[in-house]
N, C-alpha and C positions, 0 to 999 in steps of 0.2 A: 667017046664023047661023055663027059660027066654030066650029072644032073644039073649042076649049077650053071654050066655053060649053056645047056639047053634052056634053062629057066631064064637066063639073060637074053637069049634070042627071042623068047616068047614076049618078055616085057619090052623089048626093043620095037616090037610091032606097034605101029601107030594106032591101030584099031583097039588093041588090048590096052594100051596106055590110056587112050581116051575113055574106054569103058571103066577102067580102074579110077581115073580121075573123077568120073561121074559118080561112081560108088562112094568115093571119098567125100564128095560134096553132099551126097545123101546122108551119110553117117553124121557129118557135121550138123546138118539140119535136124536130124533126129535127136542128137545130143542137146541142141539148143531148145527144141520143143520139150524135151524131158526136164531140162533145167528150169524152164518156165513153169511147167506143171508143179515141180517140187517147190519152187518159189511161191507159187500161188497158194498152195495148201500148207505151207509151213507157218508155225507160230513165230512171228517176228517180234522178239523182245531184245533186251540188251545183250543177252547171252548169244542169241542168234547172230546179231551184228558183230559181236566180238569174234566169233568163229569165222564168219565171212571175211572179216578184215585180216585175221591171222592167215587164212588160206590164201587170200590175195597177196599178202605180204610175202609168204613163203614162195609162192609161184613166181612173183615178179622180181623180188630182190635176190633171193638165194638160188633161183633157177632150179628149184627142186621139182622132181617129177610130180605131176598131178596125182598119180597113184599113191606115192609116198605121203603126200599132203592129206589125201582122203583117209588113208589108214591111220595116220597120227591123230587127225581131228576126230575120227570115229572113236578111237580109244578115249580121247578126251571127252567126247560127248557122252559115251556110255558111263564113264567115271562120274561125270556131272549128274547124270540121271540117277545112278545109284546113290550118290551123295545126297541129292535132293529128296529122294524117297526116304532115306534114313532120317533126315531132318524132320520130314512131315510126320513120321511115325511117333516121334517123341512128343 
């Protein structure tokens, strides 16, 4: 018996499937709470809303993974931060 067939039998168990479903709901709740805390403590200006709209656009229209969207917009945000620091030094 291979590991994957054994794993399939474990996940076919209703008790384990229910427990994993509950864990999934818990993870979603934690993600929403974290997003709410980040939203509450963030500086909301035009740039913030621009990044938010780009992220939402990429996720909904292009069906891109949230991880890829976060990585792309993180690079964009760091570039913006470095660029804005360079401007304020002059």
